[in-house]
C-alpha positions in Angstrom: -1.1 1.1 11.8 -2.6 0.0 15.0 -6.4 0.3 15.6 -7.2 3.6 17.3 -4.4 5.5 15.5 -5.6 4.9 11.9 -8.4 7.5 11.9 -6.1 10.5 12.5 -3.8 9.3 9.7 -6.5 8.8 7.1 -8.4 11.9 8.2 -5.8 14.0 6.3 -7.6 14.5 3.1 -10.6 12.3 3.9 -13.6 12.6 6.1 -13.3 10.4 9.1 -16.9 9.4 9.2 -16.8 8.3 5.6 -14.0 5.9 6.3 -16.3 3.8 8.5 -19.3 3.7 6.2 -20.2 0.4 4.6 -19.1 -0.1 1.0 -21.5 0.9 -1.8 -23.0 -1.9 -3.9 -21.4 -1.2 -7.3 -17.8 -0.1 -7.1 -16.4 0.5 -10.6 -19.6 -0.4 -12.2 -21.1 2.6 -13.9 -24.2 4.2 -12.1 -27.5 4.1 -13.9 -27.8 7.0 -16.4 -24.1 7.5 -16.8 -22.1 6.7 -19.9 -20.4 3.3 -19.4 -16.6 3.1 -19.8 -15.5 -0.3 -21.2 -14.2 -2.5 -18.4 -11.1 -4.5 -18.8 -12.0 -8.1 -19.6 -11.0 -10.6 -17.0 -7.6 -12.2 -17.5 -6.9 -10.0 -20.5 -3.5 -8.1 -20.5 -3.5 -4.4 -19.7 -0.7 -1.9 -20.4 1.3 -0.7 -17.4 4.3 1.7 -17.1 7.5 0.5 -18.7 5.9 -1.4 -21.5 5.2 -4.5 -19.4 1.9 -6.4 -19.3 -0.2 -7.3 -16.3 -3.2 -9.6 -16.0 -5.9 -10.3 -13.5 -4.3 -13.7 -12.9 -0.6 -13.4 -13.8 1.3 -16.6 -14.6 4.3 -17.4 -12.3 7.6 -16.1 -13.7 10.9 -17.8 -13.4 12.7 -14.4 -13.1 10.3 -13.1 -10.4 11.7 -10.2 -8.3 10.3 -8.6 -5.1 11.0 -5.2 -3.7 11.2 -4.8 0.1 10.8 -1.4 1.6 9.4 0.3 4.7 6.1 2.2 5.3 7.3 5.5 6.9 4.5 5.2 9.4 6.9 2.7 11.1 9.0 5.8 12.0 6.2 8.2 12.8 8.0 9.4 15.9 10.7 10.8 13.5 10.9 13.1 10.5 10.6 11.9 6.9 14.3 12.6 6.4 15.1 10.5 9.5 12.9 7.7 8.1 14.8 7.8 4.8 18.1 7.5 6.8 16.7 4.5 8.7 15.6 2.7 5.6 19.1 3.2 4.2 20.6 1.9 7.4 18.6 -1.3 6.8 20.2 -1.8 3.4 16.8 -1.3 1.8 16.0 1.0 -1.2 12.3 1.6 -1.2 10.0 3.7 1.0 6.2 4.4 1.2 5.4 7.8 2.5 2.3 8.9 4.4 0.7 12.4 4.6 1.4 14.4 7.6 4.9 13.3 8.7 7.2 16.2 9.6 9.5 16.6 6.7 12.8 17.4 8.5 14.3 19.8 5.9 15.2 23.5 6.1 11.5 24.5 6.8 10.8 23.3 10.3 7.1 23.6 9.8 7.0 21.6 6.5 5.3 18.2 6.5 5.3 15.5 3.8 2.0 16.0 2.0 0.7 16.3 -1.5 0.1 20.0 -0.8 3.6 20.8 0.3 5.3 23.6 -1.6 7.7 23.2 -4.5 10.8 23.9 -2.4 9.9 21.2 0.1 9.3 18.7 -2.7 12.7 19.4 -4.2 14.3 18.9 -0.8 12.5 15.6 -0.4 13.6 14.5 -3.9 17.2 15.5 -3.1 17.2 13.6 0.2 15.9 10.5 -1.4 18.4 10.6 -4.3 21.4 11.2 -1.9 20.3 8.2 0.2 19.7 5.9 -2.7 16.1 5.3 -1.5 13.2 5.4 -4.0 9.7 6.7 -3.1 7.4 4.1 -4.6 4.0 4.3 -2.7 2.1 7.1 -0.9 -0.7 6.5 1.6 -2.8 5.9 3.4 -4.1 9.1 1.8 -7.7 10.3 1.2 -9.0 10.4 -2.4 -12.1 12.6 -2.4 -15.2 12.1 -4.5 -14.4 15.1 -6.7 -12.0 14.8 -9.6 -10.2 18.1 -8.9 -9.3 16.9 -5.4 -8.1 13.5 -6.7 -6.0 15.2 -9.4 -4.0 17.0 -6.7 -2.9 13.6 -5.3 -2.3 12.2 -8.7 -0.3 15.2 -9.9 1.9 15.0 -6.8 2.4 11.2 -7.2 3.4 11.7 -10.8 5.9 14.5 -10.0 7.5 12.5 -7.1 7.9 9.3 -9.1 5.3 7.4 -7.0 3.9 4.2 -8.6 1.0 3.4 -6.3 -1.4 5.6 -4.2 -2.7 3.7 -1.2 -6.2 4.8 -0.1 -9.7 3.9 1.1 -11.9 5.9 -1.2 -15.7 5.6 -1.5 -16.6 2.8 -3.9 -18.8 5.3 -5.8 -15.6 7.2 -6.7 -13.8 4.2 -8.2 -14.9 4.7 -11.8 -13.4 8.2 -11.8 -10.3 7.1 -10.0 -9.9 4.2 -12.4 -10.0 6.7 -15.3 -7.3 8.8 -13.6 -5.1 5.7 -13.0 -5.2 5.1 -16.8 -4.5 8.7 -17.6 -1.6 9.1 -15.2 -0.1 5.6 -15.6 -0.5 5.0 -11.8 -2.2 2.4 -9.6 -4.4 2.7 -6.6 -4.4 0.1 -3.8 -7.4 -0.2 -1.5 -6.1 -0.6 2.0 -7.8 -2.7 4.7 -7.9 -1.2 8.2 -9.4 -3.5 10.8 -13.1 -4.2 11.1 -15.4 -2.1 10.7 -13.3 0.0 8.3 -14.5 0.3 4.7 -12.3 -2.4 3.1 -11.6 -4.6 6.1 -12.7 -7.8 4.3 -11.2 -9.1 1.0 -14.8 -9.9 -0.1 -15.6 -6.2 0.2 -12.6 -5.3 -1.9 -13.5 -7.8 -4.6 -17.0 -6.4 -4.8 -15.7 -2.8 -5.0 -13.2 -3.4 -7.8 -15.5 -5.5 -9.9 -15.4 -3.9 -13.4 -12.3 -1.9 -12.6 -9.1 -2.2 -14.6 -6.2 -4.1 -13.1 -4.8 -0.7 -12.1 -7.0 -0.8 -9.0 -6.6 -3.5 -6.5 -5.7 -4.3 -2.9 -3.0 -3.0 -0.5 -2.9 -6.2 1.6 -2.3 -5.4 5.2 -1.8 -8.8 6.7 -1.8 -7.6 10.3 -5.1 -5.9 10.1 -6.6 -9.0 8.6 -5.3 -10.9 11.5 -6.8 -8.4 14.0 -10.1 -8.7 12.2 -10.1 -12.5 12.3 -9.4 -12.9 8.6 -6.8 -15.6 7.8 -4.2 -13.8 5.7 -3.4 -16.8 3.5 -7.1 -17.3 2.7 -7.4 -13.5 1.9 -4.5 -13.6 -0.5 -6.0 -16.5 -2.4 -9.3 -14.7 -2.7 -7.6 -11.6 -4.0 -5.4 -13.4 -6.6 -4.8 -11.0 -9.5 -5.9 -8.0 -7.5 -3.0 -7.5 -5.1 -1.1 -4.3 -5.9 1.1 -3.9 -2.8 1.6 -4.9 0.8 1.7 -3.5 4.3 3.3 -6.8 5.5 3.1 -7.7 9.2 3.4 -10.7 11.6 1.6 -10.4 14.9 1.8 -12.2 18.2 -1.9 -13.2 18.2 -4.8 -13.9 15.7 -8.3 -12.4 16.1 -7.2 -9.9 18.8 -7.5 -6.2 18.1 -4.7 -5.5 20.6 -2.2 -7.9 18.9 1.1 -6.3 18.1 3.9 -6.7 15.6 6.7 -9.2 16.1 9.7 -10.0 13.9 8.5 -11.8 10.8 8.5 -15.6 11.2 8.0 -15.5 15.0 4.3 -14.8 15.1 1.0 -16.3 13.9 1.0 -15.1 10.3 2.9 -18.1 8.7 5.1 -15.8 6.7 6.6 -18.7 4.7 3.2 -19.8 3.5 2.2 -16.2 2.6 5.3 -15.6 0.6 5.0 -19.0 -1.1 1.5 -18.1 -2.2 2.7 -14.8 -3.6 5.3 -16.6 -5.6 2.6 -18.9 -6.9 0.6 -15.9 -8.0 3.5 -14.3 -9.8 3.3 -11.2 -7.7 6.0 -8.7 -8.5 5.1 -5.6 -6.4 6.4 -3.9 -3.3 6.3 -5.4 0.2 6.3 -2.5 2.7 7.4 -3.4 6.3 4.9 -1.6 8.6 6.1 -2.2 12.1 3.9 -0.6 14.8 5.6 -1.6 18.0 8.7 -0.4 20.0 8.2 2.8 18.1 11.3 4.6 19.4 13.8 1.7 18.6 12.3 -0.8 16.2 15.4 -1.1 13.9 16.6 -4.4 15.4 13.2 -6.0 14.8 13.0 -4.5 11.3 16.4 -6.0 10.5 15.0 -9.4 11.7 12.0 -8.9 9.4 14.2 -8.1 6.4 16.4 -11.1 7.1 13.4 -13.5 7.3 12.0 -12.1 4.1 15.3 -12.4 2.2 16.0 -15.9 3.5 12.5 -17.1 2.6 12.6 -15.4 -0.8 15.9 -17.1 -1.5 14.5 -20.5 -0.6 11.6 -19.8 -3.0 14.0 -18.8 -5.8 12.8 -15.2 -5.8 15.2 -12.3 -6.1 14.9 -9.4 -3.7 16.0 -5.9 -4.6 
């Protein structure tokens, strides 16, 4: 999301002040005096849902597939149900929800959140199934420092069929979160809001995930890197093997906190180079369109983004579904 709006969004389930603190020094490394959990060796395969294998530095695959979806924050002026309909109208089948969006079902007061009641959850599942849209990611959501609080989010994600929780937790919590990722068969992607947010720099992310299993990595927000003066291509190369998901953007300017989204391929991001790099890395996750401009009527620009993505992927020999 655009700078200035991100605090309210992450503040649901996470202390706002904590989001702006500098990262702790050790991330997934075990604190002194605590029993160490064996870390996943670098470049060694780790089990993931579906019986597949993943590595810190995956080899490029000839049968590479990408999934293109939308971050529901793109439609934050609308209900979650309306967001699902808009994703369907784009011919896309994947959505990333965020906490706090008005649901749009029979309960006018209900919002999409990991604390929403069972009836609202069932309505959301039914809406998604009828639209042919799959809920794959959830965030940016707070993951607190206590295990019980984290389990609420993980239980919700498991129930809703979510693959990845997108968050900006304290580095000191990562060993516990990593253990929950393994237990639940889920992944956590550390999101980069603009400087001075906790994970604004890829170097900070790498420091935090050192010693973590491959289930914890980066949610690469290319637009926020651009606003922070971080070249997206350089950031992707640094994070090779640790990229879990994307909030993909192209902006009209680089190094400007006021820069805004533009249709992919028309801005300063060099979309073709970014996608070529992800093919080289063998990335097979989800690209979420997060478009934070022309809020009330962004569908024409989203269609242009999707067309650019599909055309570029086809030229690279990558399937899109």
